Chimera marker file (.cmm) of the C-alpha trace (Angstrom):
<marker_set name="trace">
<marker id="1" x="-0.072" y="0.140" z="-0.132" r="1" g="1" b="0" radius="0.5"/>
<marker id="2" x="1.327" y="3.717" z="-1.171" r="1" g="1" b="0" radius="0.5"/>
<marker id="3" x="0.699" y="5.899" z="1.304" r="1" g="1" b="0" radius="0.5"/>
<marker id="4" x="1.418" y="9.727" z="-0.351" r="1" g="1" b="0" radius="0.5"/>
<marker id="5" x="0.782" y="13.139" z="1.736" r="1" g="1" b="0" radius="0.5"/>
<marker id="6" x="0.495" y="16.641" z="0.104" r="1" g="1" b="0" radius="0.5"/>
<marker id="7" x="-0.363" y="19.972" z="0.443" r="1" g="1" b="0" radius="0.5"/>
<marker id="8" x="-4.325" y="20.447" z="-0.548" r="1" g="1" b="0" radius="0.5"/>
<marker id="9" x="-5.416" y="22.724" z="-3.190" r="1" g="1" b="0" radius="0.5"/>
<marker id="10" x="-8.511" y="24.599" z="-3.887" r="1" g="1" b="0" radius="0.5"/>
<marker id="11" x="-9.513" y="22.047" z="-6.231" r="1" g="1" b="0" radius="0.5"/>
<marker id="12" x="-9.462" y="19.772" z="-3.032" r="1" g="1" b="0" radius="0.5"/>
<marker id="13" x="-12.068" y="22.207" z="-1.722" r="1" g="1" b="0" radius="0.5"/>
<marker id="14" x="-15.224" y="19.714" z="-1.896" r="1" g="1" b="0" radius="0.5"/>
<marker id="15" x="-13.024" y="16.947" z="-0.600" r="1" g="1" b="0" radius="0.5"/>
<marker id="16" x="-11.984" y="18.738" z="2.611" r="1" g="1" b="0" radius="0.5"/>
<marker id="17" x="-15.745" y="19.805" z="3.261" r="1" g="1" b="0" radius="0.5"/>
<marker id="18" x="-16.538" y="15.948" z="3.093" r="1" g="1" b="0" radius="0.5"/>
<marker id="19" x="-13.478" y="14.909" z="5.237" r="1" g="1" b="0" radius="0.5"/>
<marker id="20" x="-14.499" y="17.749" z="7.703" r="1" g="1" b="0" radius="0.5"/>
<marker id="21" x="-18.004" y="16.626" z="7.849" r="1" g="1" b="0" radius="0.5"/>
<marker id="22" x="-16.825" y="12.749" z="8.478" r="1" g="1" b="0" radius="0.5"/>
<marker id="23" x="-14.581" y="14.154" z="11.277" r="1" g="1" b="0" radius="0.5"/>
<marker id="24" x="-17.881" y="15.741" z="13.183" r="1" g="1" b="0" radius="0.5"/>
<marker id="25" x="-19.713" y="12.625" z="12.668" r="1" g="1" b="0" radius="0.5"/>
<marker id="26" x="-16.791" y="10.770" z="14.154" r="1" g="1" b="0" radius="0.5"/>
<marker id="27" x="-16.149" y="13.330" z="16.978" r="1" g="1" b="0" radius="0.5"/>
<marker id="28" x="-19.971" y="12.920" z="17.950" r="1" g="1" b="0" radius="0.5"/>
<marker id="29" x="-20.364" y="16.615" z="16.824" r="1" g="1" b="0" radius="0.5"/>
<marker id="30" x="-22.452" y="16.826" z="13.371" r="1" g="1" b="0" radius="0.5"/>
<marker id="31" x="-24.201" y="19.844" z="14.413" r="1" g="1" b="0" radius="0.5"/>
<marker id="32" x="-21.168" y="21.956" z="14.829" r="1" g="1" b="0" radius="0.5"/>
<marker id="33" x="-20.387" y="22.213" z="11.551" r="1" g="1" b="0" radius="0.5"/>
<marker id="34" x="-21.810" y="25.292" z="10.289" r="1" g="1" b="0" radius="0.5"/>
<marker id="35" x="-18.773" y="26.505" z="7.825" r="1" g="1" b="0" radius="0.5"/>
<marker id="36" x="-19.252" y="27.883" z="4.551" r="1" g="1" b="0" radius="0.5"/>
<marker id="37" x="-17.096" y="26.821" z="1.420" r="1" g="1" b="0" radius="0.5"/>
<marker id="38" x="-16.708" y="29.693" z="0.114" r="1" g="1" b="0" radius="0.5"/>
<marker id="39" x="-15.413" y="31.704" z="3.644" r="1" g="1" b="0" radius="0.5"/>
<marker id="40" x="-13.283" y="28.332" z="3.710" r="1" g="1" b="0" radius="0.5"/>
<marker id="41" x="-11.717" y="28.325" z="0.411" r="1" g="1" b="0" radius="0.5"/>
<marker id="42" x="-10.982" y="32.624" z="1.341" r="1" g="1" b="0" radius="0.5"/>
<marker id="43" x="-9.416" y="31.249" z="4.387" r="1" g="1" b="0" radius="0.5"/>
<marker id="44" x="-7.585" y="28.221" z="3.336" r="1" g="1" b="0" radius="0.5"/>
<marker id="45" x="-6.455" y="29.628" z="-0.496" r="1" g="1" b="0" radius="0.5"/>
<marker id="46" x="-7.118" y="33.213" z="-0.363" r="1" g="1" b="0" radius="0.5"/>
<marker id="47" x="-3.993" y="35.849" z="-0.217" r="1" g="1" b="0" radius="0.5"/>
<marker id="48" x="-3.795" y="35.597" z="3.233" r="1" g="1" b="0" radius="0.5"/>
<marker id="49" x="-4.487" y="32.230" z="4.262" r="1" g="1" b="0" radius="0.5"/>
<marker id="50" x="-5.035" y="31.424" z="8.098" r="1" g="1" b="0" radius="0.5"/>
<marker id="51" x="-4.824" y="27.533" z="8.123" r="1" g="1" b="0" radius="0.5"/>
<marker id="52" x="-3.721" y="25.476" z="5.756" r="1" g="1" b="0" radius="0.5"/>
<marker id="53" x="-4.216" y="21.693" z="4.850" r="1" g="1" b="0" radius="0.5"/>
<marker id="54" x="-2.385" y="18.362" z="3.864" r="1" g="1" b="0" radius="0.5"/>
<marker id="55" x="-4.693" y="15.359" z="2.261" r="1" g="1" b="0" radius="0.5"/>
<marker id="56" x="-3.293" y="11.856" z="3.251" r="1" g="1" b="0" radius="0.5"/>
<marker id="57" x="-3.772" y="9.369" z="0.063" r="1" g="1" b="0" radius="0.5"/>
<marker id="58" x="-3.412" y="5.652" z="0.233" r="1" g="1" b="0" radius="0.5"/>
<marker id="59" x="-2.759" y="4.205" z="-3.203" r="1" g="1" b="0" radius="0.5"/>
<marker id="60" x="-3.812" y="7.335" z="-4.645" r="1" g="1" b="0" radius="0.5"/>
<marker id="61" x="-7.234" y="7.855" z="-2.786" r="1" g="1" b="0" radius="0.5"/>
<marker id="62" x="-7.823" y="10.746" z="-0.534" r="1" g="1" b="0" radius="0.5"/>
<marker id="63" x="-8.127" y="9.179" z="2.790" r="1" g="1" b="0" radius="0.5"/>
<marker id="64" x="-7.660" y="11.554" z="5.360" r="1" g="1" b="0" radius="0.5"/>
<marker id="65" x="-6.374" y="14.874" z="5.760" r="1" g="1" b="0" radius="0.5"/>
<marker id="66" x="-4.665" y="17.021" z="8.506" r="1" g="1" b="0" radius="0.5"/>
<marker id="67" x="-5.408" y="21.329" z="9.366" r="1" g="1" b="0" radius="0.5"/>
<marker id="68" x="-2.942" y="23.205" z="10.974" r="1" g="1" b="0" radius="0.5"/>
<marker id="69" x="-2.210" y="27.019" z="11.372" r="1" g="1" b="0" radius="0.5"/>
<marker id="70" x="0.651" y="29.014" z="12.857" r="1" g="1" b="0" radius="0.5"/>
<marker id="71" x="0.751" y="30.060" z="16.764" r="1" g="1" b="0" radius="0.5"/>
<marker id="72" x="3.188" y="32.046" z="18.883" r="1" g="1" b="0" radius="0.5"/>
<marker id="73" x="4.807" y="31.551" z="21.891" r="1" g="1" b="0" radius="0.5"/>
<marker id="74" x="5.750" y="34.209" z="23.919" r="1" g="1" b="0" radius="0.5"/>
<marker id="75" x="8.060" y="31.917" z="26.392" r="1" g="1" b="0" radius="0.5"/>
<marker id="76" x="9.587" y="30.659" z="23.277" r="1" g="1" b="0" radius="0.5"/>
<marker id="77" x="9.857" y="33.767" z="20.765" r="1" g="1" b="0" radius="0.5"/>
<marker id="78" x="9.074" y="31.627" z="18.490" r="1" g="1" b="0" radius="0.5"/>
<marker id="79" x="6.243" y="30.377" z="16.201" r="1" g="1" b="0" radius="0.5"/>
<marker id="80" x="4.534" y="27.079" z="16.762" r="1" g="1" b="0" radius="0.5"/>
<marker id="81" x="2.010" y="24.946" z="14.714" r="1" g="1" b="0" radius="0.5"/>
<marker id="82" x="-1.601" y="24.261" z="16.091" r="1" g="1" b="0" radius="0.5"/>
<marker id="83" x="-3.053" y="21.088" z="14.720" r="1" g="1" b="0" radius="0.5"/>
<marker id="84" x="-6.713" y="21.657" z="14.129" r="1" g="1" b="0" radius="0.5"/>
<marker id="85" x="-7.686" y="18.347" z="12.484" r="1" g="1" b="0" radius="0.5"/>
<marker id="86" x="-5.777" y="15.421" z="11.685" r="1" g="1" b="0" radius="0.5"/>
<marker id="87" x="-8.304" y="12.847" z="10.287" r="1" g="1" b="0" radius="0.5"/>
<marker id="88" x="-8.107" y="9.240" z="8.566" r="1" g="1" b="0" radius="0.5"/>
<marker id="89" x="-11.386" y="7.814" z="7.410" r="1" g="1" b="0" radius="0.5"/>
<marker id="90" x="-12.030" y="4.716" z="9.854" r="1" g="1" b="0" radius="0.5"/>
<marker id="91" x="-11.988" y="1.755" z="7.188" r="1" g="1" b="0" radius="0.5"/>
<marker id="92" x="-8.312" y="2.988" z="6.675" r="1" g="1" b="0" radius="0.5"/>
<marker id="93" x="-6.628" y="3.388" z="10.093" r="1" g="1" b="0" radius="0.5"/>
<marker id="94" x="-4.029" y="1.120" z="11.226" r="1" g="1" b="0" radius="0.5"/>
<marker id="95" x="-1.892" y="1.527" z="7.802" r="1" g="1" b="0" radius="0.5"/>
<marker id="96" x="0.575" y="4.607" z="8.866" r="1" g="1" b="0" radius="0.5"/>
<marker id="97" x="-1.412" y="7.707" z="7.063" r="1" g="1" b="0" radius="0.5"/>
<marker id="98" x="-2.084" y="8.989" z="9.713" r="1" g="1" b="0" radius="0.5"/>
<marker id="99" x="1.540" y="8.700" z="11.082" r="1" g="1" b="0" radius="0.5"/>
<marker id="100" x="2.438" y="10.219" z="7.711" r="1" g="1" b="0" radius="0.5"/>
<marker id="101" x="0.128" y="13.252" z="8.345" r="1" g="1" b="0" radius="0.5"/>
<marker id="102" x="1.376" y="13.863" z="11.652" r="1" g="1" b="0" radius="0.5"/>
<marker id="103" x="5.032" y="13.110" z="10.273" r="1" g="1" b="0" radius="0.5"/>
<marker id="104" x="4.519" y="15.936" z="7.759" r="1" g="1" b="0" radius="0.5"/>
<marker id="105" x="2.833" y="18.512" z="10.138" r="1" g="1" b="0" radius="0.5"/>
<marker id="106" x="5.692" y="18.056" z="12.441" r="1" g="1" b="0" radius="0.5"/>
<marker id="107" x="7.834" y="18.343" z="9.533" r="1" g="1" b="0" radius="0.5"/>
<marker id="108" x="6.608" y="21.612" z="8.974" r="1" g="1" b="0" radius="0.5"/>
<marker id="109" x="7.140" y="23.236" z="12.155" r="1" g="1" b="0" radius="0.5"/>
<marker id="110" x="10.595" y="22.011" z="11.567" r="1" g="1" b="0" radius="0.5"/>
<marker id="111" x="11.145" y="23.661" z="8.587" r="1" g="1" b="0" radius="0.5"/>
<marker id="112" x="9.609" y="26.573" z="10.288" r="1" g="1" b="0" radius="0.5"/>
<marker id="113" x="12.201" y="26.225" z="13.104" r="1" g="1" b="0" radius="0.5"/>
<marker id="114" x="8.950" y="26.502" z="15.283" r="1" g="1" b="0" radius="0.5"/>
<marker id="115" x="8.868" y="25.713" z="19.086" r="1" g="1" b="0" radius="0.5"/>
<marker id="116" x="6.535" y="23.073" z="19.334" r="1" g="1" b="0" radius="0.5"/>
<marker id="117" x="3.338" y="21.730" z="18.033" r="1" g="1" b="0" radius="0.5"/>
<marker id="118" x="0.210" y="21.451" z="19.645" r="1" g="1" b="0" radius="0.5"/>
<marker id="119" x="-3.429" y="19.998" z="19.694" r="1" g="1" b="0" radius="0.5"/>
<marker id="120" x="-6.233" y="18.963" z="21.607" r="1" g="1" b="0" radius="0.5"/>
<marker id="121" x="-7.705" y="15.262" z="21.603" r="1" g="1" b="0" radius="0.5"/>
<marker id="122" x="-11.276" y="15.036" z="22.832" r="1" g="1" b="0" radius="0.5"/>
<marker id="123" x="-10.719" y="12.495" z="26.576" r="1" g="1" b="0" radius="0.5"/>
<marker id="124" x="-13.327" y="9.952" z="25.051" r="1" g="1" b="0" radius="0.5"/>
<marker id="125" x="-11.136" y="9.621" z="22.341" r="1" g="1" b="0" radius="0.5"/>
<marker id="126" x="-8.575" y="6.639" z="23.455" r="1" g="1" b="0" radius="0.5"/>
<marker id="127" x="-7.878" y="5.168" z="20.353" r="1" g="1" b="0" radius="0.5"/>
<marker id="128" x="-6.279" y="8.727" z="19.211" r="1" g="1" b="0" radius="0.5"/>
<marker id="129" x="-4.505" y="9.511" z="22.698" r="1" g="1" b="0" radius="0.5"/>
<marker id="130" x="-3.136" y="5.991" z="22.558" r="1" g="1" b="0" radius="0.5"/>
<marker id="131" x="-1.780" y="7.024" z="18.793" r="1" g="1" b="0" radius="0.5"/>
<marker id="132" x="-0.084" y="10.076" z="19.757" r="1" g="1" b="0" radius="0.5"/>
<marker id="133" x="1.379" y="8.692" z="23.270" r="1" g="1" b="0" radius="0.5"/>
<marker id="134" x="3.272" y="6.021" z="21.167" r="1" g="1" b="0" radius="0.5"/>
<marker id="135" x="4.527" y="8.420" z="19.081" r="1" g="1" b="0" radius="0.5"/>
<marker id="136" x="5.814" y="10.722" z="21.881" r="1" g="1" b="0" radius="0.5"/>
<marker id="137" x="2.882" y="13.012" z="22.425" r="1" g="1" b="0" radius="0.5"/>
<marker id="138" x="2.555" y="14.462" z="26.466" r="1" g="1" b="0" radius="0.5"/>
<marker id="139" x="-1.034" y="15.799" z="27.744" r="1" g="1" b="0" radius="0.5"/>
<marker id="140" x="-0.478" y="18.902" z="29.202" r="1" g="1" b="0" radius="0.5"/>
<marker id="141" x="-2.060" y="18.542" z="32.722" r="1" g="1" b="0" radius="0.5"/>
<marker id="142" x="-3.312" y="21.854" z="34.437" r="1" g="1" b="0" radius="0.5"/>
<marker id="143" x="-4.912" y="23.430" z="31.324" r="1" g="1" b="0" radius="0.5"/>
<marker id="144" x="-8.251" y="24.278" z="30.640" r="1" g="1" b="0" radius="0.5"/>
<marker id="145" x="-9.419" y="24.985" z="26.843" r="1" g="1" b="0" radius="0.5"/>
<marker id="146" x="-11.671" y="28.310" z="26.787" r="1" g="1" b="0" radius="0.5"/>
<marker id="147" x="-13.796" y="29.460" z="23.802" r="1" g="1" b="0" radius="0.5"/>
<marker id="148" x="-16.288" y="32.400" z="22.832" r="1" g="1" b="0" radius="0.5"/>
<marker id="149" x="-18.217" y="32.040" z="19.922" r="1" g="1" b="0" radius="0.5"/>
<marker id="150" x="-21.549" y="33.170" z="18.299" r="1" g="1" b="0" radius="0.5"/>
<marker id="151" x="-23.317" y="36.573" z="20.323" r="1" g="1" b="0" radius="0.5"/>
<marker id="152" x="-21.327" y="35.597" z="22.997" r="1" g="1" b="0" radius="0.5"/>
<marker id="153" x="-18.063" y="36.372" z="20.505" r="1" g="1" b="0" radius="0.5"/>
<marker id="154" x="-19.906" y="39.292" z="19.235" r="1" g="1" b="0" radius="0.5"/>
<marker id="155" x="-21.267" y="41.070" z="21.828" r="1" g="1" b="0" radius="0.5"/>
<marker id="156" x="-17.115" y="41.014" z="24.012" r="1" g="1" b="0" radius="0.5"/>
<marker id="157" x="-15.966" y="42.250" z="20.366" r="1" g="1" b="0" radius="0.5"/>
<marker id="158" x="-18.692" y="45.289" z="20.610" r="1" g="1" b="0" radius="0.5"/>
<marker id="159" x="-17.097" y="46.526" z="23.385" r="1" g="1" b="0" radius="0.5"/>
<marker id="160" x="-13.528" y="47.183" z="22.014" r="1" g="1" b="0" radius="0.5"/>
<marker id="161" x="-12.265" y="50.721" z="22.128" r="1" g="1" b="0" radius="0.5"/>
<marker id="162" x="-12.037" y="52.112" z="18.337" r="1" g="1" b="0" radius="0.5"/>
<marker id="163" x="-8.540" y="52.180" z="17.195" r="1" g="1" b="0" radius="0.5"/>
<marker id="164" x="-6.412" y="50.677" z="14.209" r="1" g="1" b="0" radius="0.5"/>
<marker id="165" x="-8.227" y="48.049" z="11.454" r="1" g="1" b="0" radius="0.5"/>
<marker id="166" x="-5.960" y="45.150" z="11.436" r="1" g="1" b="0" radius="0.5"/>
<link id1="1" id2="2" r="1" g="1" b="0" radius="0.2"/>
<link id1="2" id2="3" r="1" g="1" b="0" radius="0.2"/>
<link id1="3" id2="4" r="1" g="1" b="0" radius="0.2"/>
<link id1="4" id2="5" r="1" g="1" b="0" radius="0.2"/>
<link id1="5" id2="6" r="1" g="1" b="0" radius="0.2"/>
<link id1="6" id2="7" r="1" g="1" b="0" radius="0.2"/>
<link id1="7" id2="8" r="1" g="1" b="0" radius="0.2"/>
<link id1="8" id2="9" r="1" g="1" b="0" radius="0.2"/>
<link id1="9" id2="10" r="1" g="1" b="0" radius="0.2"/>
<link id1="10" id2="11" r="1" g="1" b="0" radius="0.2"/>
<link id1="11" id2="12" r="1" g="1" b="0" radius="0.2"/>
<link id1="12" id2="13" r="1" g="1" b="0" radius="0.2"/>
<link id1="13" id2="14" r="1" g="1" b="0" radius="0.2"/>
<link id1="14" id2="15" r="1" g="1" b="0" radius="0.2"/>
<link id1="15" id2="16" r="1" g="1" b="0" radius="0.2"/>
<link id1="16" id2="17" r="1" g="1" b="0" radius="0.2"/>
<link id1="17" id2="18" r="1" g="1" b="0" radius="0.2"/>
<link id1="18" id2="19" r="1" g="1" b="0" radius="0.2"/>
<link id1="19" id2="20" r="1" g="1" b="0" radius="0.2"/>
<link id1="20" id2="21" r="1" g="1" b="0" radius="0.2"/>
<link id1="21" id2="22" r="1" g="1" b="0" radius="0.2"/>
<link id1="22" id2="23" r="1" g="1" b="0" radius="0.2"/>
<link id1="23" id2="24" r="1" g="1" b="0" radius="0.2"/>
<link id1="24" id2="25" r="1" g="1" b="0" radius="0.2"/>
<link id1="25" id2="26" r="1" g="1" b="0" radius="0.2"/>
<link id1="26" id2="27" r="1" g="1" b="0" radius="0.2"/>
<link id1="27" id2="28" r="1" g="1" b="0" radius="0.2"/>
<link id1="28" id2="29" r="1" g="1" b="0" radius="0.2"/>
<link id1="29" id2="30" r="1" g="1" b="0" radius="0.2"/>
<link id1="30" id2="31" r="1" g="1" b="0" radius="0.2"/>
<link id1="31" id2="32" r="1" g="1" b="0" radius="0.2"/>
<link id1="32" id2="33" r="1" g="1" b="0" radius="0.2"/>
<link id1="33" id2="34" r="1" g="1" b="0" radius="0.2"/>
<link id1="34" id2="35" r="1" g="1" b="0" radius="0.2"/>
<link id1="35" id2="36" r="1" g="1" b="0" radius="0.2"/>
<link id1="36" id2="37" r="1" g="1" b="0" radius="0.2"/>
<link id1="37" id2="38" r="1" g="1" b="0" radius="0.2"/>
<link id1="38" id2="39" r="1" g="1" b="0" radius="0.2"/>
<link id1="39" id2="40" r="1" g="1" b="0" radius="0.2"/>
<link id1="40" id2="41" r="1" g="1" b="0" radius="0.2"/>
<link id1="41" id2="42" r="1" g="1" b="0" radius="0.2"/>
<link id1="42" id2="43" r="1" g="1" b="0" radius="0.2"/>
<link id1="43" id2="44" r="1" g="1" b="0" radius="0.2"/>
<link id1="44" id2="45" r="1" g="1" b="0" radius="0.2"/>
<link id1="45" id2="46" r="1" g="1" b="0" radius="0.2"/>
<link id1="46" id2="47" r="1" g="1" b="0" radius="0.2"/>
<link id1="47" id2="48" r="1" g="1" b="0" radius="0.2"/>
<link id1="48" id2="49" r="1" g="1" b="0" radius="0.2"/>
<link id1="49" id2="50" r="1" g="1" b="0" radius="0.2"/>
<link id1="50" id2="51" r="1" g="1" b="0" radius="0.2"/>
<link id1="51" id2="52" r="1" g="1" b="0" radius="0.2"/>
<link id1="52" id2="53" r="1" g="1" b="0" radius="0.2"/>
<link id1="53" id2="54" r="1" g="1" b="0" radius="0.2"/>
<link id1="54" id2="55" r="1" g="1" b="0" radius="0.2"/>
<link id1="55" id2="56" r="1" g="1" b="0" radius="0.2"/>
<link id1="56" id2="57" r="1" g="1" b="0" radius="0.2"/>
<link id1="57" id2="58" r="1" g="1" b="0" radius="0.2"/>
<link id1="58" id2="59" r="1" g="1" b="0" radius="0.2"/>
<link id1="59" id2="60" r="1" g="1" b="0" radius="0.2"/>
<link id1="60" id2="61" r="1" g="1" b="0" radius="0.2"/>
<link id1="61" id2="62" r="1" g="1" b="0" radius="0.2"/>
<link id1="62" id2="63" r="1" g="1" b="0" radius="0.2"/>
<link id1="63" id2="64" r="1" g="1" b="0" radius="0.2"/>
<link id1="64" id2="65" r="1" g="1" b="0" radius="0.2"/>
<link id1="65" id2="66" r="1" g="1" b="0" radius="0.2"/>
<link id1="66" id2="67" r="1" g="1" b="0" radius="0.2"/>
<link id1="67" id2="68" r="1" g="1" b="0" radius="0.2"/>
<link id1="68" id2="69" r="1" g="1" b="0" radius="0.2"/>
<link id1="69" id2="70" r="1" g="1" b="0" radius="0.2"/>
<link id1="70" id2="71" r="1" g="1" b="0" radius="0.2"/>
<link id1="71" id2="72" r="1" g="1" b="0" radius="0.2"/>
<link id1="72" id2="73" r="1" g="1" b="0" radius="0.2"/>
<link id1="73" id2="74" r="1" g="1" b="0" radius="0.2"/>
<link id1="74" id2="75" r="1" g="1" b="0" radius="0.2"/>
<link id1="75" id2="76" r="1" g="1" b="0" radius="0.2"/>
<link id1="76" id2="77" r="1" g="1" b="0" radius="0.2"/>
<link id1="77" id2="78" r="1" g="1" b="0" radius="0.2"/>
<link id1="78" id2="79" r="1" g="1" b="0" radius="0.2"/>
<link id1="79" id2="80" r="1" g="1" b="0" radius="0.2"/>
<link id1="80" id2="81" r="1" g="1" b="0" radius="0.2"/>
<link id1="81" id2="82" r="1" g="1" b="0" radius="0.2"/>
<link id1="82" id2="83" r="1" g="1" b="0" radius="0.2"/>
<link id1="83" id2="84" r="1" g="1" b="0" radius="0.2"/>
<link id1="84" id2="85" r="1" g="1" b="0" radius="0.2"/>
<link id1="85" id2="86" r="1" g="1" b="0" radius="0.2"/>
<link id1="86" id2="87" r="1" g="1" b="0" radius="0.2"/>
<link id1="87" id2="88" r="1" g="1" b="0" radius="0.2"/>
<link id1="88" id2="89" r="1" g="1" b="0" radius="0.2"/>
<link id1="89" id2="90" r="1" g="1" b="0" radius="0.2"/>
<link id1="90" id2="91" r="1" g="1" b="0" radius="0.2"/>
<link id1="91" id2="92" r="1" g="1" b="0" radius="0.2"/>
<link id1="92" id2="93" r="1" g="1" b="0" radius="0.2"/>
<link id1="93" id2="94" r="1" g="1" b="0" radius="0.2"/>
<link id1="94" id2="95" r="1" g="1" b="0" radius="0.2"/>
<link id1="95" id2="96" r="1" g="1" b="0" radius="0.2"/>
<link id1="96" id2="97" r="1" g="1" b="0" radius="0.2"/>
<link id1="97" id2="98" r="1" g="1" b="0" radius="0.2"/>
<link id1="98" id2="99" r="1" g="1" b="0" radius="0.2"/>
<link id1="99" id2="100" r="1" g="1" b="0" radius="0.2"/>
<link id1="100" id2="101" r="1" g="1" b="0" radius="0.2"/>
<link id1="101" id2="102" r="1" g="1" b="0" radius="0.2"/>
<link id1="102" id2="103" r="1" g="1" b="0" radius="0.2"/>
<link id1="103" id2="104" r="1" g="1" b="0" radius="0.2"/>
<link id1="104" id2="105" r="1" g="1" b="0" radius="0.2"/>
<link id1="105" id2="106" r="1" g="1" b="0" radius="0.2"/>
<link id1="106" id2="107" r="1" g="1" b="0" radius="0.2"/>
<link id1="107" id2="108" r="1" g="1" b="0" radius="0.2"/>
<link id1="108" id2="109" r="1" g="1" b="0" radius="0.2"/>
<link id1="109" id2="110" r="1" g="1" b="0" radius="0.2"/>
<link id1="110" id2="111" r="1" g="1" b="0" radius="0.2"/>
<link id1="111" id2="112" r="1" g="1" b="0" radius="0.2"/>
<link id1="112" id2="113" r="1" g="1" b="0" radius="0.2"/>
<link id1="113" id2="114" r="1" g="1" b="0" radius="0.2"/>
<link id1="114" id2="115" r="1" g="1" b="0" radius="0.2"/>
<link id1="115" id2="116" r="1" g="1" b="0" radius="0.2"/>
<link id1="116" id2="117" r="1" g="1" b="0" radius="0.2"/>
<link id1="117" id2="118" r="1" g="1" b="0" radius="0.2"/>
<link id1="118" id2="119" r="1" g="1" b="0" radius="0.2"/>
<link id1="119" id2="120" r="1" g="1" b="0" radius="0.2"/>
<link id1="120" id2="121" r="1" g="1" b="0" radius="0.2"/>
<link id1="121" id2="122" r="1" g="1" b="0" radius="0.2"/>
<link id1="122" id2="123" r="1" g="1" b="0" radius="0.2"/>
<link id1="123" id2="124" r="1" g="1" b="0" radius="0.2"/>
<link id1="124" id2="125" r="1" g="1" b="0" radius="0.2"/>
<link id1="125" id2="126" r="1" g="1" b="0" radius="0.2"/>
<link id1="126" id2="127" r="1" g="1" b="0" radius="0.2"/>
<link id1="127" id2="128" r="1" g="1" b="0" radius="0.2"/>
<link id1="128" id2="129" r="1" g="1" b="0" radius="0.2"/>
<link id1="129" id2="130" r="1" g="1" b="0" radius="0.2"/>
<link id1="130" id2="131" r="1" g="1" b="0" radius="0.2"/>
<link id1="131" id2="132" r="1" g="1" b="0" radius="0.2"/>
<link id1="132" id2="133" r="1" g="1" b="0" radius="0.2"/>
<link id1="133" id2="134" r="1" g="1" b="0" radius="0.2"/>
<link id1="134" id2="135" r="1" g="1" b="0" radius="0.2"/>
<link id1="135" id2="136" r="1" g="1" b="0" radius="0.2"/>
<link id1="136" id2="137" r="1" g="1" b="0" radius="0.2"/>
<link id1="137" id2="138" r="1" g="1" b="0" radius="0.2"/>
<link id1="138" id2="139" r="1" g="1" b="0" radius="0.2"/>
<link id1="139" id2="140" r="1" g="1" b="0" radius="0.2"/>
<link id1="140" id2="141" r="1" g="1" b="0" radius="0.2"/>
<link id1="141" id2="142" r="1" g="1" b="0" radius="0.2"/>
<link id1="142" id2="143" r="1" g="1" b="0" radius="0.2"/>
<link id1="143" id2="144" r="1" g="1" b="0" radius="0.2"/>
<link id1="144" id2="145" r="1" g="1" b="0" radius="0.2"/>
<link id1="145" id2="146" r="1" g="1" b="0" radius="0.2"/>
<link id1="146" id2="147" r="1" g="1" b="0" radius="0.2"/>
<link id1="147" id2="148" r="1" g="1" b="0" radius="0.2"/>
<link id1="148" id2="149" r="1" g="1" b="0" radius="0.2"/>
<link id1="149" id2="150" r="1" g="1" b="0" radius="0.2"/>
<link id1="150" id2="151" r="1" g="1" b="0" radius="0.2"/>
<link id1="151" id2="152" r="1" g="1" b="0" radius="0.2"/>
<link id1="152" id2="153" r="1" g="1" b="0" radius="0.2"/>
<link id1="153" id2="154" r="1" g="1" b="0" radius="0.2"/>
<link id1="154" id2="155" r="1" g="1" b="0" radius="0.2"/>
<link id1="155" id2="156" r="1" g="1" b="0" radius="0.2"/>
<link id1="156" id2="157" r="1" g="1" b="0" radius="0.2"/>
<link id1="157" id2="158" r="1" g="1" b="0" radius="0.2"/>
<link id1="158" id2="159" r="1" g="1" b="0" radius="0.2"/>
<link id1="159" id2="160" r="1" g="1" b="0" radius="0.2"/>
<link id1="160" id2="161" r="1" g="1" b="0" radius="0.2"/>
<link id1="161" id2="162" r="1" g="1" b="0" radius="0.2"/>
<link id1="162" id2="163" r="1" g="1" b="0" radius="0.2"/>
<link id1="163" id2="164" r="1" g="1" b="0" radius="0.2"/>
<link id1="164" id2="165" r="1" g="1" b="0" radius="0.2"/>
<link id1="165" id2="166" r="1" g="1" b="0" radius="0.2"/>
</marker_set>
């Protein structure tokens, strides 16, 4: 079985959308998927991409993807990468594609002199946690993920003091 990992292109957008929905179904979060493909295209492939994706193929057939974006560590004084999604279709798991996708993201981090590669994993997802630990990843105890979204984010943002626009 041949494994190939490549950068996603704008032509991959429909595939990425399907894979995101498959990931959401696996994570029991299908109701949380609300993206607009045109917005996604702009943020992945527009003039100022906010994230980038890799496509993982087995024998020439797309079977997974990884999506990451740049972060910054003030303690390290260097950038990092945040792995937002790593997904391999269930029937394709166990053949090395997940490891190849994660290695490709780690390779990007290394080439860009990033201080770290970080991601979240659902606490119930024991297969993923075991996979990550096998590769040497460590869980960060003592941290809680926080989120603002929707109306709450909008309300707080409306309180911003007017100033320069980025």
